[in-house]
C-alpha positions as CSV (number, residue, x, y, z in Angstrom):
1,M,89.6,22.1,-141.5
2,T,88.8,19.3,-143.9
3,E,91.2,17.1,-145.8
4,Q,89.9,15.5,-149.0
5,A,91.0,12.3,-150.7
6,P,91.9,12.3,-154.4
7,T,89.0,11.2,-156.7
8,H,88.7,7.5,-157.4
9,H,86.3,5.7,-159.7
10,C,85.8,2.9,-157.1
11,Q,86.0,3.8,-153.4
12,C,85.8,0.4,-151.7
13,Q,87.1,-3.1,-152.0
14,C,85.8,-6.6,-152.2
15,Q,82.3,-6.2,-150.8
16,C,81.2,-3.6,-153.4
17,H,82.9,-5.7,-156.1
18,N,80.9,-8.7,-154.9
19,K,77.7,-6.7,-155.1
20,H,78.6,-5.5,-158.6
21,H,78.7,-9.2,-159.5
22,G,75.4,-9.9,-157.8
23,E,76.6,-11.5,-154.6
24,A,74.9,-10.5,-151.3
25,A,77.1,-8.5,-148.8
26,N,77.8,-10.1,-145.4
27,K,77.5,-7.3,-142.8
28,L,79.5,-9.5,-140.3
29,L,82.5,-9.5,-142.6
30,P,84.9,-6.6,-142.3
31,T,85.6,-5.0,-145.6
32,A,88.0,-2.2,-146.6
33,Y,86.7,1.2,-147.5
34,D,88.4,4.4,-148.5
35,I,88.6,7.4,-146.2
36,L,87.2,10.2,-148.4
37,A,87.8,13.2,-146.1
38,I,88.7,14.1,-142.5
39,E,87.2,17.1,-140.7
40,K,88.9,18.1,-137.4
41,H,86.5,19.6,-134.8
42,T,88.8,19.5,-131.8
43,E,92.2,17.9,-131.1
44,L,90.4,14.7,-130.0
45,E,87.3,14.6,-132.1
46,W,87.4,14.3,-135.9
47,T,84.8,13.3,-138.5
48,F,85.9,10.6,-140.9
49,R,84.0,10.5,-144.2
50,V,84.2,6.9,-145.4
51,A,82.9,5.3,-148.6
52,K,80.0,2.9,-148.2
53,D,78.0,0.5,-150.4
54,F,75.2,-0.4,-147.9
55,D,72.0,1.1,-146.7
56,V,72.1,3.0,-143.4
57,H,69.6,4.7,-141.0
58,Y,70.0,7.6,-138.5
59,G,71.0,6.2,-135.2
60,Q,72.7,3.0,-136.4
61,F,76.4,2.2,-135.9
62,V,79.2,0.4,-137.7
63,E,82.2,-1.6,-136.4
64,I,85.5,0.1,-137.5
65,S,88.7,-1.9,-137.4
66,L,92.3,-1.8,-138.4
67,P,94.5,-4.9,-138.7
68,L,96.6,-5.7,-135.6
69,A,94.9,-2.7,-133.8
70,G,91.4,-3.9,-133.0
71,E,87.8,-2.9,-133.5
72,A,85.4,-0.2,-132.1
73,P,81.7,0.5,-132.6
74,I,81.1,4.0,-134.0
75,S,77.8,5.8,-134.5
76,V,76.9,7.0,-137.9
77,S,76.6,10.7,-137.5
78,D,75.4,11.4,-141.1
79,Y,75.4,9.8,-144.5
80,G,74.9,10.3,-148.2
81,D,74.3,8.0,-151.1
82,D,77.9,6.7,-151.2
83,Y,79.4,7.7,-147.9
84,I,78.9,7.8,-144.1
85,D,80.3,10.3,-141.6
86,L,81.7,8.9,-138.4
87,L,82.6,11.2,-135.5
88,I,85.5,9.5,-133.7
89,R,87.0,10.5,-130.4
90,K,90.6,9.6,-129.8
91,V,90.5,7.5,-126.7
92,G,92.4,4.2,-127.2
93,Q,94.6,1.9,-129.4
94,V,92.2,1.7,-132.4
95,T,91.4,5.4,-132.5
96,D,95.0,6.4,-131.9
97,K,95.9,4.5,-135.2
98,L,92.8,5.9,-137.0
99,F,94.0,9.4,-136.2
100,A,97.3,8.6,-138.0
101,L,95.4,7.9,-141.3
102,R,94.7,10.3,-144.1
103,P,92.2,10.7,-146.9
104,G,92.9,7.9,-149.4
105,D,93.9,5.4,-146.7
106,K,91.5,2.5,-145.9
107,V,89.6,1.4,-142.8
108,W,87.7,-1.8,-142.3
109,M,84.0,-1.7,-141.5
110,R,81.3,-4.2,-140.8
111,G,77.6,-3.4,-140.3
112,V,75.5,-1.5,-140.2
113,H,74.2,-2.5,-136.8
114,G,71.5,-1.3,-134.4
115,N,67.9,-0.2,-134.8
116,G,68.2,3.5,-135.3
117,Y,65.6,6.3,-134.7
118,P,62.0,5.6,-135.7
119,M,61.7,8.6,-138.0
120,A,58.0,8.0,-138.8
121,E,57.2,8.6,-135.1
122,Y,58.5,12.2,-135.4
123,E,56.7,13.2,-138.6
124,Q,54.4,16.2,-138.1
125,K,55.2,16.3,-134.4
126,Q,57.0,18.8,-132.2
127,L,60.4,17.1,-131.8
128,I,62.6,18.0,-128.9
129,V,66.2,16.8,-129.1
130,I,68.5,17.2,-126.1
131,A,72.1,15.9,-126.4
132,G,75.4,16.5,-124.7
133,G,79.0,16.3,-125.9
134,T,79.8,13.5,-128.3
135,G,76.1,12.4,-127.8
136,V,75.4,15.1,-130.4
137,A,77.0,12.8,-133.1
138,P,74.3,10.1,-133.3
139,V,71.6,12.8,-133.9
140,K,73.6,15.1,-136.1
141,G,72.3,13.6,-139.4
142,L,68.7,13.5,-138.0
143,L,68.9,17.2,-137.0
144,S,70.3,18.1,-140.4
145,H,67.5,16.2,-142.1
146,F,64.7,17.9,-140.3
147,C,66.4,21.3,-140.8
148,R,66.6,20.7,-144.5
149,H,63.0,19.4,-144.5
150,P,61.2,21.6,-141.9
151,E,57.9,20.7,-143.4
152,S,58.4,17.1,-142.0
153,V,57.9,18.2,-138.4
154,K,55.6,20.7,-136.7
155,Q,58.6,22.2,-134.8
156,L,62.1,21.2,-133.9
157,D,63.6,22.3,-130.6
158,M,67.3,21.4,-129.9
159,I,69.3,21.9,-126.7
160,L,72.9,20.8,-127.2
161,G,75.4,20.9,-124.4
162,F,79.2,21.1,-124.5
163,K,82.0,21.5,-121.9
164,N,83.3,24.8,-123.4
165,R,83.8,26.6,-126.7
166,E,86.8,24.5,-127.6
167,A,84.7,21.4,-127.3
168,V,81.8,22.5,-129.5
169,L,81.2,20.0,-132.4
170,F,79.7,20.6,-135.9
171,Q,80.0,24.4,-135.7
172,P,79.1,25.0,-139.4
173,D,76.0,22.9,-138.9
174,L,75.0,24.8,-135.8
175,T,74.7,28.0,-137.9
176,L,72.3,26.3,-140.3
177,W,70.3,24.7,-137.6
178,R,69.9,28.0,-135.8
179,Q,68.7,29.7,-139.0
180,R,66.1,26.9,-139.6
181,Q,64.8,25.8,-136.2
182,N,65.0,26.6,-132.5
183,L,68.5,25.9,-131.2
184,I,70.0,26.4,-127.7
185,V,73.7,25.6,-127.2
186,T,74.9,25.5,-123.7
187,L,78.4,25.5,-122.2
188,D,79.5,24.2,-118.9
189,E,82.3,26.8,-118.8
190,G,82.7,30.3,-120.2
191,E,80.7,33.5,-120.8
192,P,77.4,33.7,-122.6
193,D,77.0,35.5,-125.9
194,E,74.6,35.4,-128.9
195,Q,75.5,31.9,-129.8
196,F,76.1,30.2,-126.4
197,C,74.3,30.0,-123.1
198,V,76.1,28.9,-119.9
199,G,74.7,26.1,-117.7
200,R,73.3,22.6,-117.9
201,V,71.0,21.5,-120.6
202,T,68.3,20.9,-118.0
203,D,68.5,24.6,-117.1
204,Y,67.0,25.5,-120.5
205,I,64.1,23.0,-120.7
206,D,61.7,25.6,-119.5
207,Q,62.5,27.8,-122.5
208,L,60.8,25.2,-124.7
209,D,57.1,25.1,-125.6
210,F,55.1,22.5,-123.7
211,S,51.7,23.9,-124.4
212,A,50.6,20.7,-126.2
213,P,52.6,17.9,-124.6
214,E,50.6,15.2,-126.3
215,A,52.0,16.3,-129.7
216,I,55.7,16.1,-128.6
217,Q,58.3,13.4,-129.2
218,A,61.7,13.7,-127.5
219,I,65.1,12.3,-128.1
220,V,67.8,12.3,-125.3
221,V,71.4,11.4,-125.9
222,G,74.4,11.8,-123.7
223,P,76.0,10.7,-120.5
224,P,73.8,8.5,-118.2
225,I,73.5,11.2,-115.6
226,M,72.4,13.7,-118.2
227,I,69.8,11.3,-119.6
228,K,68.4,10.6,-116.1
229,F,67.7,14.3,-115.3
230,V,66.6,15.4,-118.7
231,V,64.1,12.5,-118.8
232,L,62.9,13.5,-115.4
233,G,62.5,17.1,-116.5
234,L,60.5,16.0,-119.6
235,L,58.2,13.8,-117.5
236,E,57.6,16.6,-115.1
237,R,56.5,18.8,-118.0
238,G,53.8,16.4,-119.1
239,L,55.4,14.0,-121.5
240,S,54.7,10.3,-121.1
241,K,57.4,7.6,-121.1
242,E,56.2,6.5,-124.5
243,Q,57.1,9.9,-126.0
244,I,60.7,9.8,-125.0
245,W,63.5,8.0,-126.8
246,V,66.9,7.5,-125.3
247,D,70.2,6.3,-126.9
248,Y,72.3,3.9,-124.9
249,E,75.6,3.5,-126.7
250,R,77.8,3.0,-123.7
251,R,80.0,-0.2,-123.5
252,M,79.0,-1.6,-126.9
253,A,81.7,-3.8,-128.3
254,C,81.0,-6.8,-130.5
255,A,77.7,-5.7,-132.1
256,V,76.4,-9.3,-132.2
257,G,75.4,-9.9,-128.5
258,K,78.3,-12.3,-127.8
259,C,80.7,-10.4,-125.6
260,G,78.1,-9.2,-123.0
261,H,79.8,-5.8,-122.5
262,C,76.6,-3.9,-123.3
263,R,74.1,-6.2,-121.6
264,I,71.8,-4.4,-119.2
265,G,69.4,-6.8,-117.5
266,D,68.0,-9.0,-120.3
267,K,68.7,-6.4,-123.0
268,Y,71.8,-6.2,-125.3
269,V,72.2,-2.6,-126.4
270,C,74.0,-3.6,-129.6
271,L,71.2,-5.9,-130.6
272,D,68.0,-4.5,-129.0
273,G,69.1,-0.8,-129.3
274,P,70.9,1.5,-129.1
275,V,67.7,3.5,-129.3
276,F,65.0,2.6,-126.8
277,R,61.7,4.1,-125.9
278,F,61.8,5.1,-122.3
279,D,58.9,3.0,-121.1
280,Q,61.1,0.1,-122.1
281,A,64.4,1.6,-121.1
282,Q,63.3,2.6,-117.6
283,Y,63.9,-1.0,-116.4
284,M,67.4,-1.1,-117.8
285,I,69.4,-0.5,-114.7
286,D,73.1,0.0,-115.7
């Protein structure tokens, strides 16, 4: 179910007005933007479509804030010319108040932040994307892009894992992705059918084509334990560490490397990531 906001001629405040007048936007300054639509996937996970006036890249994130509530880093799950989609899970004070908002209300954003996925590395390669739970959100736009432009990759294989049917995200998109590319959706609980398999994502890695491992690039996003065993499985099937990209979003907070919440060794996930090639990420012991 999607709620839409009434049409406005201008969908953001202050920062876009400054840009209209030729002034440079400051990505460290929170600015108010309109919520354009809200799509409810589950009781706890909704996509907020928010107006934007800045460039963005798959895999980056923004800081969302509400006055007197706080601020939270949220991955950009998809974007268009004048909007970004943010999958938000209701887990704390800021998100509790976000879930009380409606289309037409405003949120504050600063960013974008982070490096994002190196799309050029995936062009004309066999791309394997394995993601679990809300870890599907950071790659949602990337998957839609390559499903809309199948000529950009040699092949796209997706294994997406969820707890159960009620926890499945982006269901309308899954239908399109399944029609265009190779999609396996797994559930931890439930019975298998034509749409869903049952088991861990690692149980289905052997169903993928590893006949030319040198031509594969892989992206892995999800809980740390899932990343560990998926990466191990890919290495065992012939991929090198330089062919695997992992997304470490956990514990990010300030987005400017000051709070230290996301520091792993000498790396700050918010500044140096959140996307890392595994030959670099292997030394990041959390």
